[in-house]
C-alpha positions, -999 to +999 in steps of 0.1 A: +099+326+049+127+346+034+107+363+008+080+377+031+102+378+063+075+360+081+076+330+105+050+304+118+046+304+158+024+284+178+011+301+209-016+300+236-036+333+240-067+339+262-097+340+239-127+340+263-148+362+241-136+342+209-125+373+190-095+354+177-104+328+149-084+302+134-065+313+103-064+350+114-031+367+108-015+389+137+013+416+141+032+404+172+060+421+192+081+402+214+099+419+242+129+402+260+141+417+291+177+431+290+204+409+306+238+414+318+266+400+297+305+403+290+305+413+253+338+421+233+346+429+198+344+398+176+378+406+162+396+402+196+384+365+195+411+340+180+396+308+167+415+278+158+396+248+151+371+243+179+391+265+204+385+301+210+407+324+231+414+360+238+446+377+250+440+390+287+462+416+301+476+408+335+480+434+363+518+434+355+507+446+318+519+413+304+496+394+281+482+358+289+459+335+266+425+332+281+403+302+266+367+317+263+333+301+256+313+322+232+275+329+232+256+351+210+272+373+181+257+404+170+268+437+151+307+428+153+305+419+191+304+386+207+291+375+242+318+356+265+299+330+287+331+319+303+369+327+306+370+366+307+351+386+336+337+421+333+362+448+337+393+425+325+413+440+298+417+422+264+438+432+234 
């Protein structure tokens, strides 16, 4: 709900002592383990139609186009799922 910033979630909890009852409200925190990902500034990605690409710096300092597959976007950064490896330089 945009007004209350709440969501409805269905979950199973152990409740052997029956302290949880139908209709009760809960405050829940979800933790997700960190994962390794290649993340670049969103502004470095060129999007034309359905294509996404970046310009990668080659060992001889020339530049080549590298098609990429994008993942999550957050705070001006975008996850690269395929097309650029960790440590490669982009412009």
